[in-house]
mmCIF entry with sequence, helices, sheets and N, C-alpha, C, O atoms, coordinates in Angstrom:
data_MODEL
# 
_entry.id   MODEL 
# 
_entity.id                         1 
_entity.type                       polymer 
_entity.pdbx_number_of_molecules   1 
# 
_entity_poly.entity_id                      1 
_entity_poly.type                           'polypeptide(L)' 
_entity_poly.nstd_linkage                   no 
_entity_poly.nstd_monomer                   no 
_entity_poly.pdbx_seq_one_letter_code       MEHRPTAAWLTEAAGAAQHQGPGNLLRVVLVVMILGCVLTAWFLLRGYKRKDD 
_entity_poly.pdbx_seq_one_letter_code_can   MEHRPTAAWLTEAAGAAQHQGPGNLLRVVLVVMILGCVLTAWFLLRGYKRKDD 
_entity_poly.pdbx_strand_id                 A 
# 
loop_
_entity_poly_seq.entity_id 
_entity_poly_seq.num 
_entity_poly_seq.mon_id 
_entity_poly_seq.hetero 
1 1  MET n 
1 2  GLU n 
1 3  HIS n 
1 4  ARG n 
1 5  PRO n 
1 6  THR n 
1 7  ALA n 
1 8  ALA n 
1 9  TRP n 
1 10 LEU n 
1 11 THR n 
1 12 GLU n 
1 13 ALA n 
1 14 ALA n 
1 15 GLY n 
1 16 ALA n 
1 17 ALA n 
1 18 GLN n 
1 19 HIS n 
1 20 GLN n 
1 21 GLY n 
1 22 PRO n 
1 23 GLY n 
1 24 ASN n 
1 25 LEU n 
1 26 LEU n 
1 27 ARG n 
1 28 VAL n 
1 29 VAL n 
1 30 LEU n 
1 31 VAL n 
1 32 VAL n 
1 33 MET n 
1 34 ILE n 
1 35 LEU n 
1 36 GLY n 
1 37 CYS n 
1 38 VAL n 
1 39 LEU n 
1 40 THR n 
1 41 ALA n 
1 42 TRP n 
1 43 PHE n 
1 44 LEU n 
1 45 LEU n 
1 46 ARG n 
1 47 GLY n 
1 48 TYR n 
1 49 LYS n 
1 50 ARG n 
1 51 LYS n 
1 52 ASP n 
1 53 ASP n 
# 
_struct_asym.id          A 
_struct_asym.entity_id   1 
# 
loop_
_struct_conf.conf_type_id 
_struct_conf.id 
_struct_conf.pdbx_PDB_helix_id 
_struct_conf.beg_label_comp_id 
_struct_conf.beg_label_asym_id 
_struct_conf.beg_label_seq_id 
_struct_conf.pdbx_beg_PDB_ins_code 
_struct_conf.end_label_comp_id 
_struct_conf.end_label_asym_id 
_struct_conf.end_label_seq_id 
_struct_conf.pdbx_end_PDB_ins_code 
_struct_conf.beg_auth_comp_id 
_struct_conf.beg_auth_asym_id 
_struct_conf.beg_auth_seq_id 
_struct_conf.end_auth_comp_id 
_struct_conf.end_auth_asym_id 
_struct_conf.end_auth_seq_id 
_struct_conf.pdbx_PDB_helix_class 
_struct_conf.details 
_struct_conf.pdbx_PDB_helix_length 
HELX_P HELX_P1 AA1 THR A 6  ? GLN A 18 ? THR A 6  GLN A 18 1 ? 13 
HELX_P HELX_P2 AA2 GLY A 23 ? LEU A 45 ? GLY A 23 LEU A 45 1 ? 23 
HELX_P HELX_P3 AA3 ARG A 46 ? LYS A 49 ? ARG A 46 LYS A 49 5 ? 4  
# 
_struct_conf_type.id          HELX_P 
_struct_conf_type.criteria    ? 
_struct_conf_type.reference   ? 
# 
loop_
_atom_site.group_PDB 
_atom_site.id 
_atom_site.type_symbol 
_atom_site.label_atom_id 
_atom_site.label_alt_id 
_atom_site.label_comp_id 
_atom_site.label_asym_id 
_atom_site.label_entity_id 
_atom_site.label_seq_id 
_atom_site.pdbx_PDB_ins_code 
_atom_site.Cartn_x 
_atom_site.Cartn_y 
_atom_site.Cartn_z 
_atom_site.occupancy 
_atom_site.B_iso_or_equiv 
_atom_site.pdbx_formal_charge 
_atom_site.auth_seq_id 
_atom_site.auth_comp_id 
_atom_site.auth_asym_id 
_atom_site.auth_atom_id 
_atom_site.pdbx_PDB_model_num 
ATOM 1   N N  . MET A 1 1  ? -25.750 -12.751 -23.204 1.00 0.00 ? 1  MET A N  1 
ATOM 2   C CA . MET A 1 1  ? -24.951 -12.741 -21.986 1.00 0.00 ? 1  MET A CA 1 
ATOM 3   C C  . MET A 1 1  ? -25.121 -14.080 -21.280 1.00 0.00 ? 1  MET A C  1 
ATOM 4   O O  . MET A 1 1  ? -26.240 -14.493 -20.980 1.00 0.00 ? 1  MET A O  1 
ATOM 5   N N  . GLU A 1 2  ? -24.041 -14.733 -21.026 1.00 0.00 ? 2  GLU A N  1 
ATOM 6   C CA . GLU A 1 2  ? -24.125 -16.043 -20.409 1.00 0.00 ? 2  GLU A CA 1 
ATOM 7   C C  . GLU A 1 2  ? -24.130 -15.923 -18.886 1.00 0.00 ? 2  GLU A C  1 
ATOM 8   O O  . GLU A 1 2  ? -23.595 -14.975 -18.312 1.00 0.00 ? 2  GLU A O  1 
ATOM 9   N N  . HIS A 1 3  ? -24.736 -16.890 -18.271 1.00 0.00 ? 3  HIS A N  1 
ATOM 10  C CA . HIS A 1 3  ? -24.822 -16.908 -16.809 1.00 0.00 ? 3  HIS A CA 1 
ATOM 11  C C  . HIS A 1 3  ? -23.695 -17.771 -16.257 1.00 0.00 ? 3  HIS A C  1 
ATOM 12  O O  . HIS A 1 3  ? -23.520 -18.920 -16.662 1.00 0.00 ? 3  HIS A O  1 
ATOM 13  N N  . ARG A 1 4  ? -22.938 -17.204 -15.333 1.00 0.00 ? 4  ARG A N  1 
ATOM 14  C CA . ARG A 1 4  ? -21.852 -17.953 -14.703 1.00 0.00 ? 4  ARG A CA 1 
ATOM 15  C C  . ARG A 1 4  ? -22.157 -18.119 -13.221 1.00 0.00 ? 4  ARG A C  1 
ATOM 16  O O  . ARG A 1 4  ? -22.640 -17.186 -12.580 1.00 0.00 ? 4  ARG A O  1 
ATOM 17  N N  . PRO A 1 5  ? -21.885 -19.270 -12.683 1.00 0.00 ? 5  PRO A N  1 
ATOM 18  C CA . PRO A 1 5  ? -22.043 -19.439 -11.231 1.00 0.00 ? 5  PRO A CA 1 
ATOM 19  C C  . PRO A 1 5  ? -21.050 -18.554 -10.478 1.00 0.00 ? 5  PRO A C  1 
ATOM 20  O O  . PRO A 1 5  ? -19.990 -18.213 -11.002 1.00 0.00 ? 5  PRO A O  1 
ATOM 21  N N  . THR A 1 6  ? -21.400 -18.191 -9.262  1.00 0.00 ? 6  THR A N  1 
ATOM 22  C CA . THR A 1 6  ? -20.562 -17.302 -8.463  1.00 0.00 ? 6  THR A CA 1 
ATOM 23  C C  . THR A 1 6  ? -19.184 -17.910 -8.207  1.00 0.00 ? 6  THR A C  1 
ATOM 24  O O  . THR A 1 6  ? -18.177 -17.203 -8.245  1.00 0.00 ? 6  THR A O  1 
ATOM 25  N N  . ALA A 1 7  ? -19.136 -19.196 -7.952  1.00 0.00 ? 7  ALA A N  1 
ATOM 26  C CA . ALA A 1 7  ? -17.850 -19.849 -7.664  1.00 0.00 ? 7  ALA A CA 1 
ATOM 27  C C  . ALA A 1 7  ? -16.912 -19.763 -8.864  1.00 0.00 ? 7  ALA A C  1 
ATOM 28  O O  . ALA A 1 7  ? -15.710 -19.556 -8.700  1.00 0.00 ? 7  ALA A O  1 
ATOM 29  N N  . ALA A 1 8  ? -17.457 -19.920 -10.065 1.00 0.00 ? 8  ALA A N  1 
ATOM 30  C CA . ALA A 1 8  ? -16.611 -19.840 -11.263 1.00 0.00 ? 8  ALA A CA 1 
ATOM 31  C C  . ALA A 1 8  ? -16.085 -18.421 -11.446 1.00 0.00 ? 8  ALA A C  1 
ATOM 32  O O  . ALA A 1 8  ? -14.932 -18.233 -11.835 1.00 0.00 ? 8  ALA A O  1 
ATOM 33  N N  . TRP A 1 9  ? -16.914 -17.431 -11.172 1.00 0.00 ? 9  TRP A N  1 
ATOM 34  C CA . TRP A 1 9  ? -16.488 -16.033 -11.303 1.00 0.00 ? 9  TRP A CA 1 
ATOM 35  C C  . TRP A 1 9  ? -15.386 -15.710 -10.298 1.00 0.00 ? 9  TRP A C  1 
ATOM 36  O O  . TRP A 1 9  ? -14.411 -15.041 -10.640 1.00 0.00 ? 9  TRP A O  1 
ATOM 37  N N  . LEU A 1 10 ? -15.536 -16.184 -9.054  1.00 0.00 ? 10 LEU A N  1 
ATOM 38  C CA . LEU A 1 10 ? -14.510 -15.927 -8.035  1.00 0.00 ? 10 LEU A CA 1 
ATOM 39  C C  . LEU A 1 10 ? -13.198 -16.618 -8.383  1.00 0.00 ? 10 LEU A C  1 
ATOM 40  O O  . LEU A 1 10 ? -12.124 -16.054 -8.175  1.00 0.00 ? 10 LEU A O  1 
ATOM 41  N N  . THR A 1 11 ? -13.279 -17.828 -8.910  1.00 0.00 ? 11 THR A N  1 
ATOM 42  C CA . THR A 1 11 ? -12.066 -18.548 -9.302  1.00 0.00 ? 11 THR A CA 1 
ATOM 43  C C  . THR A 1 11 ? -11.347 -17.819 -10.434 1.00 0.00 ? 11 THR A C  1 
ATOM 44  O O  . THR A 1 11 ? -10.121 -17.717 -10.436 1.00 0.00 ? 11 THR A O  1 
ATOM 45  N N  . GLU A 1 12 ? -12.118 -17.314 -11.394 1.00 0.00 ? 12 GLU A N  1 
ATOM 46  C CA . GLU A 1 12 ? -11.514 -16.573 -12.502 1.00 0.00 ? 12 GLU A CA 1 
ATOM 47  C C  . GLU A 1 12 ? -10.892 -15.264 -12.024 1.00 0.00 ? 12 GLU A C  1 
ATOM 48  O O  . GLU A 1 12 ? -9.823  -14.875 -12.492 1.00 0.00 ? 12 GLU A O  1 
ATOM 49  N N  . ALA A 1 13 ? -11.559 -14.588 -11.095 1.00 0.00 ? 13 ALA A N  1 
ATOM 50  C CA . ALA A 1 13 ? -11.019 -13.333 -10.560 1.00 0.00 ? 13 ALA A CA 1 
ATOM 51  C C  . ALA A 1 13 ? -9.739  -13.584 -9.768  1.00 0.00 ? 13 ALA A C  1 
ATOM 52  O O  . ALA A 1 13 ? -8.788  -12.807 -9.858  1.00 0.00 ? 13 ALA A O  1 
ATOM 53  N N  . ALA A 1 14 ? -9.712  -14.660 -8.996  1.00 0.00 ? 14 ALA A N  1 
ATOM 54  C CA . ALA A 1 14 ? -8.501  -14.986 -8.233  1.00 0.00 ? 14 ALA A CA 1 
ATOM 55  C C  . ALA A 1 14 ? -7.349  -15.332 -9.167  1.00 0.00 ? 14 ALA A C  1 
ATOM 56  O O  . ALA A 1 14 ? -6.207  -14.957 -8.901  1.00 0.00 ? 14 ALA A O  1 
ATOM 57  N N  . GLY A 1 15 ? -7.629  -16.038 -10.249 1.00 0.00 ? 15 GLY A N  1 
ATOM 58  C CA . GLY A 1 15 ? -6.591  -16.379 -11.218 1.00 0.00 ? 15 GLY A CA 1 
ATOM 59  C C  . GLY A 1 15 ? -6.056  -15.147 -11.920 1.00 0.00 ? 15 GLY A C  1 
ATOM 60  O O  . GLY A 1 15 ? -4.857  -15.061 -12.184 1.00 0.00 ? 15 GLY A O  1 
ATOM 61  N N  . ALA A 1 16 ? -6.921  -14.192 -12.225 1.00 0.00 ? 16 ALA A N  1 
ATOM 62  C CA . ALA A 1 16 ? -6.483  -12.956 -12.872 1.00 0.00 ? 16 ALA A CA 1 
ATOM 63  C C  . ALA A 1 16 ? -5.643  -12.111 -11.923 1.00 0.00 ? 16 ALA A C  1 
ATOM 64  O O  . ALA A 1 16 ? -4.707  -11.438 -12.356 1.00 0.00 ? 16 ALA A O  1 
ATOM 65  N N  . ALA A 1 17 ? -5.965  -12.138 -10.652 1.00 0.00 ? 17 ALA A N  1 
ATOM 66  C CA . ALA A 1 17 ? -5.202  -11.354 -9.671  1.00 0.00 ? 17 ALA A CA 1 
ATOM 67  C C  . ALA A 1 17 ? -3.770  -11.870 -9.550  1.00 0.00 ? 17 ALA A C  1 
ATOM 68  O O  . ALA A 1 17 ? -2.854  -11.093 -9.285  1.00 0.00 ? 17 ALA A O  1 
ATOM 69  N N  . GLN A 1 18 ? -3.574  -13.150 -9.737  1.00 0.00 ? 18 GLN A N  1 
ATOM 70  C CA . GLN A 1 18 ? -2.227  -13.707 -9.630  1.00 0.00 ? 18 GLN A CA 1 
ATOM 71  C C  . GLN A 1 18 ? -1.362  -13.331 -10.827 1.00 0.00 ? 18 GLN A C  1 
ATOM 72  O O  . GLN A 1 18 ? -0.135  -13.351 -10.722 1.00 0.00 ? 18 GLN A O  1 
ATOM 73  N N  . HIS A 1 19 ? -1.957  -12.996 -11.939 1.00 0.00 ? 19 HIS A N  1 
ATOM 74  C CA . HIS A 1 19 ? -1.201  -12.659 -13.141 1.00 0.00 ? 19 HIS A CA 1 
ATOM 75  C C  . HIS A 1 19 ? -0.825  -11.187 -13.206 1.00 0.00 ? 19 HIS A C  1 
ATOM 76  O O  . HIS A 1 19 ? -0.133  -10.773 -14.136 1.00 0.00 ? 19 HIS A O  1 
ATOM 77  N N  . GLN A 1 20 ? -1.265  -10.388 -12.242 1.00 0.00 ? 20 GLN A N  1 
ATOM 78  C CA . GLN A 1 20 ? -0.978  -8.957  -12.279 1.00 0.00 ? 20 GLN A CA 1 
ATOM 79  C C  . GLN A 1 20 ? 0.439   -8.631  -11.856 1.00 0.00 ? 20 GLN A C  1 
ATOM 80  O O  . GLN A 1 20 ? 0.957   -7.576  -12.223 1.00 0.00 ? 20 GLN A O  1 
ATOM 81  N N  . GLY A 1 21 ? 1.068   -9.484  -11.113 1.00 0.00 ? 21 GLY A N  1 
ATOM 82  C CA . GLY A 1 21 ? 2.432   -9.225  -10.690 1.00 0.00 ? 21 GLY A CA 1 
ATOM 83  C C  . GLY A 1 21 ? 2.484   -8.447  -9.390  1.00 0.00 ? 21 GLY A C  1 
ATOM 84  O O  . GLY A 1 21 ? 1.471   -8.304  -8.706  1.00 0.00 ? 21 GLY A O  1 
ATOM 85  N N  . PRO A 1 22 ? 3.667   -7.942  -9.046  1.00 0.00 ? 22 PRO A N  1 
ATOM 86  C CA . PRO A 1 22 ? 3.877   -7.297  -7.755  1.00 0.00 ? 22 PRO A CA 1 
ATOM 87  C C  . PRO A 1 22 ? 3.517   -5.810  -7.728  1.00 0.00 ? 22 PRO A C  1 
ATOM 88  O O  . PRO A 1 22 ? 3.952   -5.104  -6.819  1.00 0.00 ? 22 PRO A O  1 
ATOM 89  N N  . GLY A 1 23 ? 2.750   -5.316  -8.679  1.00 0.00 ? 23 GLY A N  1 
ATOM 90  C CA . GLY A 1 23 ? 2.473   -3.883  -8.764  1.00 0.00 ? 23 GLY A CA 1 
ATOM 91  C C  . GLY A 1 23 ? 1.809   -3.317  -7.521  1.00 0.00 ? 23 GLY A C  1 
ATOM 92  O O  . GLY A 1 23 ? 2.248   -2.295  -6.993  1.00 0.00 ? 23 GLY A O  1 
ATOM 93  N N  . ASN A 1 24 ? 0.754   -3.972  -7.049  1.00 0.00 ? 24 ASN A N  1 
ATOM 94  C CA . ASN A 1 24 ? 0.043   -3.451  -5.881  1.00 0.00 ? 24 ASN A CA 1 
ATOM 95  C C  . ASN A 1 24 ? 0.904   -3.523  -4.625  1.00 0.00 ? 24 ASN A C  1 
ATOM 96  O O  . ASN A 1 24 ? 0.882   -2.608  -3.801  1.00 0.00 ? 24 ASN A O  1 
ATOM 97  N N  . LEU A 1 25 ? 1.649   -4.591  -4.480  1.00 0.00 ? 25 LEU A N  1 
ATOM 98  C CA . LEU A 1 25 ? 2.521   -4.737  -3.315  1.00 0.00 ? 25 LEU A CA 1 
ATOM 99  C C  . LEU A 1 25 ? 3.584   -3.650  -3.305  1.00 0.00 ? 25 LEU A C  1 
ATOM 100 O O  . LEU A 1 25 ? 3.868   -3.067  -2.259  1.00 0.00 ? 25 LEU A O  1 
ATOM 101 N N  . LEU A 1 26 ? 4.171   -3.375  -4.458  1.00 0.00 ? 26 LEU A N  1 
ATOM 102 C CA . LEU A 1 26 ? 5.198   -2.339  -4.528  1.00 0.00 ? 26 LEU A CA 1 
ATOM 103 C C  . LEU A 1 26 ? 4.625   -0.959  -4.219  1.00 0.00 ? 26 LEU A C  1 
ATOM 104 O O  . LEU A 1 26 ? 5.294   -0.139  -3.591  1.00 0.00 ? 26 LEU A O  1 
ATOM 105 N N  . ARG A 1 27 ? 3.391   -0.695  -4.654  1.00 0.00 ? 27 ARG A N  1 
ATOM 106 C CA . ARG A 1 27 ? 2.758   0.588   -4.326  1.00 0.00 ? 27 ARG A CA 1 
ATOM 107 C C  . ARG A 1 27 ? 2.568   0.725   -2.826  1.00 0.00 ? 27 ARG A C  1 
ATOM 108 O O  . ARG A 1 27 ? 2.838   1.784   -2.260  1.00 0.00 ? 27 ARG A O  1 
ATOM 109 N N  . VAL A 1 28 ? 2.109   -0.328  -2.181  1.00 0.00 ? 28 VAL A N  1 
ATOM 110 C CA . VAL A 1 28 ? 1.897   -0.285  -0.736  1.00 0.00 ? 28 VAL A CA 1 
ATOM 111 C C  . VAL A 1 28 ? 3.221   -0.084  -0.014  1.00 0.00 ? 28 VAL A C  1 
ATOM 112 O O  . VAL A 1 28 ? 3.303   0.717   0.917   1.00 0.00 ? 28 VAL A O  1 
ATOM 113 N N  . VAL A 1 29 ? 4.257   -0.800  -0.434  1.00 0.00 ? 29 VAL A N  1 
ATOM 114 C CA . VAL A 1 29 ? 5.573   -0.663  0.200   1.00 0.00 ? 29 VAL A CA 1 
ATOM 115 C C  . VAL A 1 29 ? 6.100   0.762   0.044   1.00 0.00 ? 29 VAL A C  1 
ATOM 116 O O  . VAL A 1 29 ? 6.632   1.331   0.997   1.00 0.00 ? 29 VAL A O  1 
ATOM 117 N N  . LEU A 1 30 ? 5.958   1.341   -1.145  1.00 0.00 ? 30 LEU A N  1 
ATOM 118 C CA . LEU A 1 30 ? 6.441   2.705   -1.365  1.00 0.00 ? 30 LEU A CA 1 
ATOM 119 C C  . LEU A 1 30 ? 5.681   3.723   -0.523  1.00 0.00 ? 30 LEU A C  1 
ATOM 120 O O  . LEU A 1 30 ? 6.292   4.625   0.050   1.00 0.00 ? 30 LEU A O  1 
ATOM 121 N N  . VAL A 1 31 ? 4.361   3.593   -0.437  1.00 0.00 ? 31 VAL A N  1 
ATOM 122 C CA . VAL A 1 31 ? 3.571   4.534   0.357   1.00 0.00 ? 31 VAL A CA 1 
ATOM 123 C C  . VAL A 1 31 ? 3.939   4.427   1.827   1.00 0.00 ? 31 VAL A C  1 
ATOM 124 O O  . VAL A 1 31 ? 4.101   5.448   2.495   1.00 0.00 ? 31 VAL A O  1 
ATOM 125 N N  . VAL A 1 32 ? 4.075   3.212   2.346   1.00 0.00 ? 32 VAL A N  1 
ATOM 126 C CA . VAL A 1 32 ? 4.440   3.023   3.752   1.00 0.00 ? 32 VAL A CA 1 
ATOM 127 C C  . VAL A 1 32 ? 5.845   3.559   4.009   1.00 0.00 ? 32 VAL A C  1 
ATOM 128 O O  . VAL A 1 32 ? 6.093   4.156   5.057   1.00 0.00 ? 32 VAL A O  1 
ATOM 129 N N  . MET A 1 33 ? 6.759   3.357   3.076   1.00 0.00 ? 33 MET A N  1 
ATOM 130 C CA . MET A 1 33 ? 8.128   3.834   3.249   1.00 0.00 ? 33 MET A CA 1 
ATOM 131 C C  . MET A 1 33 ? 8.174   5.362   3.266   1.00 0.00 ? 33 MET A C  1 
ATOM 132 O O  . MET A 1 33 ? 8.873   5.957   4.087   1.00 0.00 ? 33 MET A O  1 
ATOM 133 N N  . ILE A 1 34 ? 7.429   5.993   2.361   1.00 0.00 ? 34 ILE A N  1 
ATOM 134 C CA . ILE A 1 34 ? 7.409   7.459   2.326   1.00 0.00 ? 34 ILE A CA 1 
ATOM 135 C C  . ILE A 1 34 ? 6.775   8.024   3.588   1.00 0.00 ? 34 ILE A C  1 
ATOM 136 O O  . ILE A 1 34 ? 7.289   8.984   4.161   1.00 0.00 ? 34 ILE A O  1 
ATOM 137 N N  . LEU A 1 35 ? 5.663   7.441   4.029   1.00 0.00 ? 35 LEU A N  1 
ATOM 138 C CA . LEU A 1 35 ? 5.028   7.907   5.267   1.00 0.00 ? 35 LEU A CA 1 
ATOM 139 C C  . LEU A 1 35 ? 5.959   7.706   6.470   1.00 0.00 ? 35 LEU A C  1 
ATOM 140 O O  . LEU A 1 35 ? 6.019   8.553   7.362   1.00 0.00 ? 35 LEU A O  1 
ATOM 141 N N  . GLY A 1 36 ? 6.673   6.598   6.490   1.00 0.00 ? 36 GLY A N  1 
ATOM 142 C CA . GLY A 1 36 ? 7.621   6.354   7.576   1.00 0.00 ? 36 GLY A CA 1 
ATOM 143 C C  . GLY A 1 36 ? 8.739   7.377   7.594   1.00 0.00 ? 36 GLY A C  1 
ATOM 144 O O  . GLY A 1 36 ? 9.144   7.837   8.662   1.00 0.00 ? 36 GLY A O  1 
ATOM 145 N N  . CYS A 1 37 ? 9.246   7.741   6.413   1.00 0.00 ? 37 CYS A N  1 
ATOM 146 C CA . CYS A 1 37 ? 10.300  8.763   6.338   1.00 0.00 ? 37 CYS A CA 1 
ATOM 147 C C  . CYS A 1 37 ? 9.792   10.121  6.799   1.00 0.00 ? 37 CYS A C  1 
ATOM 148 O O  . CYS A 1 37 ? 10.496  10.846  7.502   1.00 0.00 ? 37 CYS A O  1 
ATOM 149 N N  . VAL A 1 38 ? 8.575   10.465  6.405   1.00 0.00 ? 38 VAL A N  1 
ATOM 150 C CA . VAL A 1 38 ? 8.001   11.750  6.816   1.00 0.00 ? 38 VAL A CA 1 
ATOM 151 C C  . VAL A 1 38 ? 7.800   11.783  8.328   1.00 0.00 ? 38 VAL A C  1 
ATOM 152 O O  . VAL A 1 38 ? 8.134   12.777  8.972   1.00 0.00 ? 38 VAL A O  1 
ATOM 153 N N  . LEU A 1 39 ? 7.264   10.723  8.895   1.00 0.00 ? 39 LEU A N  1 
ATOM 154 C CA . LEU A 1 39 ? 7.049   10.692  10.348  1.00 0.00 ? 39 LEU A CA 1 
ATOM 155 C C  . LEU A 1 39 ? 8.370   10.695  11.113  1.00 0.00 ? 39 LEU A C  1 
ATOM 156 O O  . LEU A 1 39 ? 8.474   11.328  12.164  1.00 0.00 ? 39 LEU A O  1 
ATOM 157 N N  . THR A 1 40 ? 9.372   9.998   10.599  1.00 0.00 ? 40 THR A N  1 
ATOM 158 C CA . THR A 1 40 ? 10.683  9.999   11.255  1.00 0.00 ? 40 THR A CA 1 
ATOM 159 C C  . THR A 1 40 ? 11.316  11.381  11.200  1.00 0.00 ? 40 THR A C  1 
ATOM 160 O O  . THR A 1 40 ? 11.883  11.840  12.191  1.00 0.00 ? 40 THR A O  1 
ATOM 161 N N  . ALA A 1 41 ? 11.227  12.049  10.060  1.00 0.00 ? 41 ALA A N  1 
ATOM 162 C CA . ALA A 1 41 ? 11.771  13.402  9.941   1.00 0.00 ? 41 ALA A CA 1 
ATOM 163 C C  . ALA A 1 41 ? 11.046  14.358  10.880  1.00 0.00 ? 41 ALA A C  1 
ATOM 164 O O  . ALA A 1 41 ? 11.677  15.190  11.531  1.00 0.00 ? 41 ALA A O  1 
ATOM 165 N N  . TRP A 1 42 ? 9.722   14.240  10.952  1.00 0.00 ? 42 TRP A N  1 
ATOM 166 C CA . TRP A 1 42 ? 8.958   15.109  11.863  1.00 0.00 ? 42 TRP A CA 1 
ATOM 167 C C  . TRP A 1 42 ? 9.377   14.867  13.305  1.00 0.00 ? 42 TRP A C  1 
ATOM 168 O O  . TRP A 1 42 ? 9.558   15.817  14.067  1.00 0.00 ? 42 TRP A O  1 
ATOM 169 N N  . PHE A 1 43 ? 9.532   13.595  13.688  1.00 0.00 ? 43 PHE A N  1 
ATOM 170 C CA . PHE A 1 43 ? 9.906   13.269  15.064  1.00 0.00 ? 43 PHE A CA 1 
ATOM 171 C C  . PHE A 1 43 ? 11.300  13.795  15.402  1.00 0.00 ? 43 PHE A C  1 
ATOM 172 O O  . PHE A 1 43 ? 11.518  14.309  16.499  1.00 0.00 ? 43 PHE A O  1 
ATOM 173 N N  . LEU A 1 44 ? 12.239  13.670  14.474  1.00 0.00 ? 44 LEU A N  1 
ATOM 174 C CA . LEU A 1 44 ? 13.606  14.114  14.743  1.00 0.00 ? 44 LEU A CA 1 
ATOM 175 C C  . LEU A 1 44 ? 13.734  15.638  14.708  1.00 0.00 ? 44 LEU A C  1 
ATOM 176 O O  . LEU A 1 44 ? 14.490  16.214  15.490  1.00 0.00 ? 44 LEU A O  1 
ATOM 177 N N  . LEU A 1 45 ? 13.006  16.285  13.813  1.00 0.00 ? 45 LEU A N  1 
ATOM 178 C CA . LEU A 1 45 ? 13.158  17.730  13.650  1.00 0.00 ? 45 LEU A CA 1 
ATOM 179 C C  . LEU A 1 45 ? 12.298  18.544  14.611  1.00 0.00 ? 45 LEU A C  1 
ATOM 180 O O  . LEU A 1 45 ? 12.515  19.748  14.748  1.00 0.00 ? 45 LEU A O  1 
ATOM 181 N N  . ARG A 1 46 ? 11.337  17.927  15.274  1.00 0.00 ? 46 ARG A N  1 
ATOM 182 C CA . ARG A 1 46 ? 10.489  18.714  16.174  1.00 0.00 ? 46 ARG A CA 1 
ATOM 183 C C  . ARG A 1 46 ? 11.253  19.211  17.391  1.00 0.00 ? 46 ARG A C  1 
ATOM 184 O O  . ARG A 1 46 ? 10.844  20.191  18.014  1.00 0.00 ? 46 ARG A O  1 
ATOM 185 N N  . GLY A 1 47 ? 12.342  18.563  17.740  1.00 0.00 ? 47 GLY A N  1 
ATOM 186 C CA . GLY A 1 47 ? 13.142  19.011  18.881  1.00 0.00 ? 47 GLY A CA 1 
ATOM 187 C C  . GLY A 1 47 ? 13.887  20.301  18.599  1.00 0.00 ? 47 GLY A C  1 
ATOM 188 O O  . GLY A 1 47 ? 14.199  21.039  19.534  1.00 0.00 ? 47 GLY A O  1 
ATOM 189 N N  . TYR A 1 48 ? 14.182  20.596  17.343  1.00 0.00 ? 48 TYR A N  1 
ATOM 190 C CA . TYR A 1 48 ? 14.894  21.829  17.006  1.00 0.00 ? 48 TYR A CA 1 
ATOM 191 C C  . TYR A 1 48 ? 14.000  23.055  17.094  1.00 0.00 ? 48 TYR A C  1 
ATOM 192 O O  . TYR A 1 48 ? 14.497  24.180  17.125  1.00 0.00 ? 48 TYR A O  1 
ATOM 193 N N  . LYS A 1 49 ? 12.701  22.856  17.135  1.00 0.00 ? 49 LYS A N  1 
ATOM 194 C CA . LYS A 1 49 ? 11.757  23.967  17.191  1.00 0.00 ? 49 LYS A CA 1 
ATOM 195 C C  . LYS A 1 49 ? 11.702  24.576  18.594  1.00 0.00 ? 49 LYS A C  1 
ATOM 196 O O  . LYS A 1 49 ? 11.379  25.754  18.747  1.00 0.00 ? 49 LYS A O  1 
ATOM 197 N N  . ARG A 1 50 ? 12.012  23.787  19.601  1.00 0.00 ? 50 ARG A N  1 
ATOM 198 C CA . ARG A 1 50 ? 11.928  24.258  20.988  1.00 0.00 ? 50 ARG A CA 1 
ATOM 199 C C  . ARG A 1 50 ? 13.065  25.241  21.295  1.00 0.00 ? 50 ARG A C  1 
ATOM 200 O O  . ARG A 1 50 ? 14.203  25.056  20.863  1.00 0.00 ? 50 ARG A O  1 
ATOM 201 N N  . LYS A 1 51 ? 12.733  26.265  22.034  1.00 0.00 ? 51 LYS A N  1 
ATOM 202 C CA . LYS A 1 51 ? 13.760  27.237  22.428  1.00 0.00 ? 51 LYS A CA 1 
ATOM 203 C C  . LYS A 1 51 ? 14.033  27.069  23.912  1.00 0.00 ? 51 LYS A C  1 
ATOM 204 O O  . LYS A 1 51 ? 13.106  26.981  24.717  1.00 0.00 ? 51 LYS A O  1 
ATOM 205 N N  . ASP A 1 52 ? 15.286  27.024  24.263  1.00 0.00 ? 52 ASP A N  1 
ATOM 206 C CA . ASP A 1 52 ? 15.681  26.935  25.665  1.00 0.00 ? 52 ASP A CA 1 
ATOM 207 C C  . ASP A 1 52 ? 15.914  28.347  26.207  1.00 0.00 ? 52 ASP A C  1 
ATOM 208 O O  . ASP A 1 52 ? 16.937  28.968  25.917  1.00 0.00 ? 52 ASP A O  1 
ATOM 209 N N  . ASP A 1 53 ? 14.976  28.841  26.981  1.00 0.00 ? 53 ASP A N  1 
ATOM 210 C CA . ASP A 1 53 ? 15.105  30.185  27.556  1.00 0.00 ? 53 ASP A CA 1 
ATOM 211 C C  . ASP A 1 53 ? 15.503  30.095  29.016  1.00 0.00 ? 53 ASP A C  1 
ATOM 212 O O  . ASP A 1 53 ? 15.662  31.121  29.677  1.00 0.00 ? 53 ASP A O  1 
# 
């Protein structure tokens, strides 16, 4: 097992992260979009639950 300096390991990890593509970003965007839709639906539909007596 060879010994690598910390700076070299971080540089290699940063280079590998750039080659992964937009996968993580797209996951975050989809999760935020779904949560936003759920919260918007809850906010709009909660008014129909109230009864005017």
